[in-house]
N, C-alpha and C positions, 0 to 999 in steps of 0.2 A: 812401812805404811805411811802415806801422806797425812799431814796434819790439816784438818779442815776447820775453818773458822765458823762462827755462828751463822753468817750469811750462807756459807757453803752448806752447812747442816740444814738450814731452812730450805735451800734448793733441793737437797737430797730428799727431804721429807715431802715436798710438793711433787717431786718426780715420782715418788713411790705411792702417793696417795692422791692420784688424779681425781677420783670420784669425790672425795671429801672437799678438795679445793674447789672443784667445779660446782658442787652443790652450794657451798658457802657463797660463792660469787653469784650464782643464780638467785639465791635468796636476796642478796644485796641489790642486784639489778632489778628484780621483780618488785621488791618492797619499795625501793626509792623510785623506781620507774613509774610506779602508780601515781606518785605525786608530781613527777617531772612535767607532764603537760600543763599543769596548773601554774607553773612558776612565772611565765611571762606576764600574767595578769596580776600576780601578787607582788612583783617587784616594784619598787618606788621610782618615781621620776624626778624627785627633788633631792634634798639633802646636801646641796652645794652651799654650805654655810660654815662659819667658824663657831663651834659650840661655845656658848658662854660669852660671846662678843657683845658689844654695845648694841649693834644692829639687831641681833637675835633677841636681846632683852626688850628692845623697842617693839619688835614684832609680837612677842608674847604679851606685852602690855596692850598693844593695839587689838589683839584678838580678844583679850579679856575685858577691856573697858570700853572699846569702841566698836563692838559688834563685828570684829573680823575685818576692819578696814586696813589690813596690813599688806605687805608685798605679795601675799598669796591671793589677794582678792582678784577677781576677774574683771576685765575691761573689754567691752564690746564697742567697736567704733562703727558708726554708720555715716556714710558719705554719699552725696548725690551731686552731680555736676549741674543738673537742671533744677531740682527741687530744693526747698529749704525746710527747716523743721516745722514750719507752720502749714505746709502743704499736706493734703490728706494722705497721699501715698507715703510720704516720709513719716508723718505722725503714726500711721498705721504700722509701719515697720518698727518704730520704737516701741509701740504698745505690744506687738507680738513678741519682740525681743524680751521685754520685761516679763511677760507671762511665761516664756520658755525658761528664763532664769529662775523665776520663783518656783517653778515646778520641780526643781532639783533640790533634794534635801540637804545637799552640801553647801547650798547658798544661804547665807543669813538674810540680809535685807538687800533689796534692789534700790539703787539710787538713780532716779530719773535725771536726764540731762538738765543742767541749770545754766541760765544765761550768765556770762562772765566767768564761769567756772568750767563747764564741760560742753558748752555750745560755742562754736567758733564765731568770730565777729561777722563773717559773711553768712552765717547760719546754714552753711552747706554741710557742716560736719558736727556730729553730736556723739557724746560718749555716755554709755550706760554702764554703771559700776555695780558689781555684785560682791558683797562682802563674803569673807570666808567663814563658813560654819564647820569647817573640818581642818585637819592638819594640812601642812604644805604639800605632803605627798598625795593626800586625797584630793586636793584642789587641782593638782596636775591631772589626776584621773577624771575629775569633773570636766576639765578643759577638753580631755580626749572625747568625752561623750557629747558635750554641749556644742562643740564646733561643727558637728554634723547635724545638729537639730535647729540651729539658728535659722530664722525665716529668710527666704530669698525673695525679695520684692523687686519687680522690674523698675530699673532706674535708681535703685538704692543699693549701694555696696555695703555688705556687712562683714566684719572681720573680728575675731576674738584675739586679743593680744594681752600684753602684760607678762609678768614673769612666769606665771603658771601656763599661760598660752604658749610662750616661747619654748619652755621645757617640754611641753606636750608635742609641739611640732618637731622639735629637735630629736626627741626620743623616737618618734615615728620614722623620721628620715634616717636616723642612725640605725634603727632596726632593719629598715629596707636595705641600707647600704651593706650591713653585715650579711644579710641573706644573699645579696648579689655577689659579694666577695666570696662567700662560701661556695656558691655555684661555680665560680670561676676557679677557685683554689683547689677544690677536690679533684677534678680531672688532672690538673697540673701535678698535684701531689702524687696521685696514683702513678703517673708516668715516671716521675723521678724515683719513686719507691721501687718500681719494677726494675728500672735501670740500676739502682743502687744495690738491691738484693739479688738481682739476677734470677728471681724465682717468683712466680705468681703467689704461691702459698706463703712464702716468707714475707712478701710485700703486704699481704693481708693482715699480718700480725699487729703492726702498729695501729691499723684501723680498728682492730678488736679492742686494743687498749683505749684508744681515743673515744670510741662510742660508749664503752663501759664507763670511762671516766666522766663523760658528759652526762650520761643518764643519772649516774650516782650523784654528781655535783648538782644537777638541776633539782633532783628530789631533795637533797640536803638543803639547798638554798631556799626551796619552798618551805620546808619545815622551819628554817631560820626566820622567815618572814612572819611566822606566828609569834615570834618573840621580839624581834626588832625590825626596823626598816632596812631593807637591802636594796641597793641601787640597781637599776636595770643594767647598768654597765658591768656589774659583777658577773652577769651571765655572759656578756660579750667577751670579757677578758678570760673567763674560765674556759670558753670555747677555744680561744687562741692558744692558751697554754696547754690545754689537754691535747690539742693536735700537735703542737710543737714538741712538747716533752714526750708524748707517746711515741712519736717518731724517733726522737733522739735516743731514748732508752731502749726501744726495740732494736734499733740499728746496732747499738753497742752490744746488747745481749745476744742477738741472733747471730751476728757475725762471729762472735767469740764461740758460741755454741757450735756453729758449723765447722769452725776450725778444729775444735776438740773432737767432734764426731767424725768428720771426714779426713781431717789432716792428721790428728793423733790417733785415729782408729779406736777411740773409746766407745763403750756402749752408751746408749742414751742416758741412763741414770748417772754414770760416771762423768759424761760430758756435761750434763746439767750441773752436777755438783761442782766441777772445776770452773764452769762458766760463772756461777753465782759466787764462788769463792774469790774470783778475780774481778770480772766486769760487774757483777752484782754489787760488790763492795763499793766500786767507783760510782755506780748509779745511786746507791744509798747516800753517799756523801754529797753527790751532785744535788739530789733532791733536798737534802737538809740545807744546803747552801741557798737554794732557791727560796725555801721556806723562811730561812733566817733573814734573807734580804728583804722579803716582803713584810716581815713583822715590823721592820723599821717604819713603814708607811703608817702603821698604827699610831705613831707618835703625833701625826697630824690630827688635831681635834675637829674632824669633819665627818659626819655620818656617811657621806658619799664615798670619801676616800677609804675609810675603814672597812666599809662593806665591800668595796671593789677589791681591796687587798684580801679580805676574807674569802671572797669568791674564788680568786686565783689560788689561794692556799688550799681551799677545799679540793679543787680540781687536781692540784699537784699531789696532795695526799692520796687521793684515790688512784691516780696514775702510778705513783710510786708503789703503793701497796699491791696493785695489780701486776706491776713489773716484777716485784720480788716474790710473788706467790703464783698468780695465774699463768703468767708467761712461761716460767720454767716448767710448770706442770704440763702445759700444752706442748712445749718443745719436746719434753721427754715422751709424751704420748705420740707425737708425730714421728719422732726418730728420723730415719732417712727421708721420710715423706715431706720433710720441711723443704726439700728441694724439688718437690713436684712442680711441673711446669717451668723447669729451669730454662733459661735462655742459653743459646749456644756458647756464648763467651763467658758464662759464669764459672768461677773457680771456687767450688764449694769448700775445699779444705785449705784455702789460702787465707791465712790470717795476716801475714806480713806482706804488704803491698810492695812489689818491686819498684813501681813508679815513685811512691813516696819515699822508699828507701834511697833511691837514686837522688831524689830531690834533697833529702836530708844530708847525703854525702856532699852534695854541691854546696849546701849551706855550711857544712863543717869546714870545707876548703876555703870558702870566701865569705866569712861571717861579716866583716866590716862593710864590704861592698853591698851585700844584700840588706843587712840590717840598717845601714844608713839610708838607703832608698825608702824603706818602709817607715822609718822614724820621721824623715823629712816630710814625706807625704802625709802622714798622720798629723804632724804639727801644723802643716799648712792648712789642712782641712779644719783643724781645731781652732786656729787663730781667730776666725770670726766670732767665736763664742764670747769673746771679751766685750763685744758690743751688743749682746743679746738683751732684748727687752721683753718683758712679760706683762700680761694683763688678763683680766677675766674675759671670757668670750663675749663678743658683741652680737648684735642681731644678724651679722653677716654669716654666722654659723647655721642659720636657718635658710632653707631654699627660698628663692625669690617669690615663688608663687604661693607659699604657705600663708595662712591667715595672720599669724602673729607678725610676720614681716610686713605684709601689706598694711595691717593696722598700724604698725609702728611708723611707717612712712606717712600715712594719713594724719596721724596725730602730730607728727613733727611739722608737716605742711600747714596744718591748721592752727596749732598752738605754739610752735617754736621748737627748736632742737632739744631743749631740756625737758619738754613736757612728757616724754616717754619714761622718764625715770626721776620723778620728784623725790626730794628728801622729805621723809616723814619725821618730824621733830615732835616728840612727846615731852611735855614739860608740866610741872605743877601749875595750877591755875593762877597762883599768886605771882608767878614769874612769866606769865604769858606776854605781857607788854614788853618786858625786857628782852625776852627771846625773839619776839617779832622785830624789835629794833635792831638787835644784833644781826639777824638774818638779812635785813634790808641794807645794812651797812656794808655787807660783803660785796666785793666787786664782781663776783661770778653769779650772784643771785639776780635772776630776772624779775622775780616777783614772788609774793607769798599769798596763798589762797586764804579765804575767810576762815576764821578759827572754828574748829569743831570741838564741842565739849563731850567728854566721855561720861560713863556712869559713875566714875570715882572722882578723885580730886585732880584730874589731869586734863589737859587740852591738847589737841593735835593741830600743828601748823605744817602745811605742806609748802615747801620752797622749791620753785622751779629754777634750775640753773640755766645759764645762757648757752652752754655748750652741750654737745651730744654726750650721753652717759658714758660712752666708751672713750671719750677724748682723754688724752694724756694728762690734762690739767685737772680732771675731775677728782682724782684721789687727793691732790694737794688742797683743792677747795674744801673737801669734806673734813680733812684734818684741821684746816684753818678755821672753819666754821665751828667745829667742836671745841676748839680752844677758846673761841670768843663767846660761846653760849654759857649761861648759868650752869653751875656744876651738876644740878639735878636733871638737866635736859638730856634726853637720849635721842641720837640721830639714827634713824632707821630707813627702811625702804630698800628696794631691790638693788639699787646702785650702791648704797652703803653696805649692804650684805656682801656684795661682790668685792667691794674695797676691803672689808674686814677679812674676808677669806684670803684675798691676795696678800694682805699684810701678814697673816698667819703663815701662809705658805712660804713667803720670803724669810720669815723668822725661823721656821722649822727646817728649811731645806739644808742648811749647813749641818744641823744636828742629824738629820736623816742620813745624809751622805757620810758623815763621820761614823755613825753607828753601822751602816752597811759595810763600809770599808774595814772597820775594826772587827766586826763579827766574821766577815769574809776571810780576813787574814787569820784569825784564830782558828777557824774551821779548817783552812788549808794547813796550818801548822799542826793541828791535831791529826789530820789525815796523812800528811806527807812527812812529818817529823823532820822538817828542814826549813829553818827560818828564812834563809835567803830565797829559796824557791817560793815559799809562801808570799814573801814580799814582792817578788817579781810578778807572780801570778795576779796579785791584787793591784799593783800599780799599773801594769799593762792594760788592765780593764778600763782604767781611767782614760787611756788614750782613745780607745774605741768610743767611749761615751762622749768625750770632748769633741772628737771629730764628727760624730753623729749630730750633736747639737750645733756645731759650726755650720754644717750643711743645712740644718733646720733654720738657722737664722737667714741664710742666703735665700732659701725657698719661701719661708712663711713670713718673715719680717720684711725682707727686701723685695719679695715677689718674683724672683727668678724661677721660671718654669711654671708660673701660676696658670698661664694659658694652656699649657700641655696637661696639667693636672685638673684644670677646670674649677678654680676657686678664686675668690676675691680676697687678696691679702688684707689682714687687719692692721698691719704695721707692727705687730708683736706676736710672740708665741703665747699660747694659752698658759695661764699661770700655773696650772697643775703639772705641766710637762716636765720641768726640771726635777721635781721631787718624785713623781710617780713613774715617769719613764726612766729616770735614772735607776730606780730600784729594779724595774723590769729588765732593762738592758744589762745591768750588772748581774742579775740572776742568770740570764741566758749566757752571758760571757763566762761566768764561773762554771756553767755547765760544760762548755768546751775545755776550759782550763783543767777541770778535774779529770776529764777523759784523757787529755794529753799527758798531764803530769803524773797521773796514776799509772799510766802505761810506762812512762819514763822511769818512775820509781820502781816498778816491777823489774825492769831491765837492770836498774842500778843494784837492786837487792841480789840479783843473780850474778852479776859480773863485777860490780864495783869499778866499772869502766865508764867514765863520763861520755866517751864517744858512743859506746853501745847504748847508754841510757838515752842520749839525744836521738841517735839514728833509729834505734829500735822503737822508742816511744812514738816517733813520728811515723815510722813505717807501719806500726800496728794500729794507730789511732787516726792517722791522717785521712784515710778513706771515709771513716765514720764522720769525722768533723766536716769534711767536704760535702758529703751527701746530706747530712742533717742541715747544714747551713743552706744548701741549695733549696731544700724544701721550705725552710723558714723564710728565706728571702722571697721566694715565690709567693708564700702565703701573705707575708706582711705587705708586699708591694701591691697585692690585689686590693688591700684596704686603702692604699694610696690613690687608687684609680676610681673609687666610687664613694658616693655619700657626702655628708657635710664635712666641714673643715676639721674638727677634732679627730675623726678616724683617719683622715689624710695625714695629719700630723703624726699620729701613732704609727701608721704604715710606713711613712718615710723615715722617721727617726729609728724605729726598731729595725726596719729593713736595711738601712744604711749601716746601722751599728753592727748587725749580724754579718753583713757583707764584709765590712772592714775588719771586724774582730776575727772572723774565721780565716780570711785569706791573707791579711796583712800581719795579724798578731799571732794567732795560734799556729799557722802554717809557715810563718816566716820569722817574725821578730822574737817570739818566745823561744823557738829552737836556737836562734842565734845567741840569745842571752844565756841559754844553757851551755852553749859552746864556749862563750867567753868566760863564764864563771867556773867551768870545769868541775873539779872535785869540790870546790867551795860551795857549789850549789846545793850539795847534799850534806854539808857539814851540820852536825848537831852538837851544841854545847852540852857538856856533862850535866849541869844542873837541870836543863830541859829534858835530858834523856831519863833522868830519875822520876820526873813528874808526868811525862807524856805517856799515854798507853802505846803498846807495841803494835801499831797497825801495819800490816803487810798486805801488798796487793798481788804478790806471787802465790802460786799454788804449790806449796812445798811437799 
């Protein structure tokens, strides 16, 4: 009698208790689905900050003692080519704007345009400020509402800008881009799935997992917003990973099930048990690897980052749970009907692909030739990463016609390039003169606005820089000014907040990368019980990541292909990309690594022949890796073709990474390395043998 592991026993239980499993998931779907439609309006649009930084301390002090005159405050720009602020039409537009702002409960006080401060020298441009009476996230929602209510007067242009306005416009553009990408990707995904599965019924199973994972994730994220702020990006990334992993896991499970059912002639329950005891175990380790990779992002002290990672982890957890319980129950219930609507060329019982077996044999015969080509190509693509520059997103991430970008341009035109992002310096009253003098001495400060006194013992000095807030020299100017100011002075404002977050990301990136690599290696070691294979699987992931970021530098920093993709290059990559996209790319890469190496380990356990381990592993998993990668590349590249700049960065980096990882590393370089290391690949030192659990991927 065969020995069945815990995952196999779980598969057998779900196969024989379909009604129990179906009811349990129906309760989850209905219960969380009730909250899912509310999630979009509950998610936050801000949170891009470094918790505990000097700029966040300054913002808190400004909200507390200066009536909300912080970076979250709203700024409405009014401009007329013909009229000036003294004309009746222009004055009426200002008055109606002020009344509209005062009517919103999230606005504290409204500050009318003032000569020399917020009225331009030619008097054709004026700024109305509205202080924040709510949190930064609520002020983004206030911007969502107010930008549609602002008065439109003939001859007077009105635009809501500032940090809250920018994030409001960006989030709307991002949401529209995501919806557009989904409309494009779903039909492409269906075509690839039908071709990969060869059956209409089987092709629908990944979509079942994806939809269930999305509904459950959306409902869970809504409940999470009742406790903490969750970024709107969390839902976007949850969608991507639910779709990507739902397809990956369903491909691996369904193909193994069909081989056991039709190839080995097992009954549906036995086929399900064997499938979950082998492929199910690999899926479990793959899911754990993804979750572990994403936990490292939690090391970045930023609400937006942590909630985005949380959103992905929630979707992965639901997809993994459904794959290990609902999918085997449905497969056992379907039995032979899993092939209903089969295409003429589908081979239901074929688990070992003749094409990938032939490819593996070719790699076995000529490892150096094939491996060298792959390695050189990856290194050439990765070389540009050495000159990669990062920065926080500029106004260029917002579409040209949106109010925040229009207002940004009007402010710069009327008041100078640095007026869109003044530094807000909060200092004790006794040090006001010394602080003003230190600011005026700095070579990058264009001017300092009149002092504003707060309700406590602090004053506010707003310094306008000579350069655009996104200029490369702005960060150096902030650091230099902080060093020159009295110790008690705090430098804040949206530009300082961006600078502090960028500095935190730069400091945390090596730690996050190290943690991801270390935990990934340990999990592979735990699963495969082979230190050299675990090391190879971890290190080769870095090649795909490095090559993807090398391409990202050429596209987004240097601007190659910007016309084709329809964006204006910023001259740098957004600062969150290295840490966040690295964790995402590594998680996806490890997905394929586990599928390939677990299959190779299964063949090694049976034969103890390195050739059979390499050839058999690739022959049995190659088709899954190929099909899953094709779907992921198609999905990710749709994000590269629509929307604002950050989704384009995400689409290109993840799409290129998956493309290179699947086709150059998992289907070429990794098998070659298994060939070159031979038996040593599966060597296990005796001390490790005593402490590692006996994990096997074969069904004995």
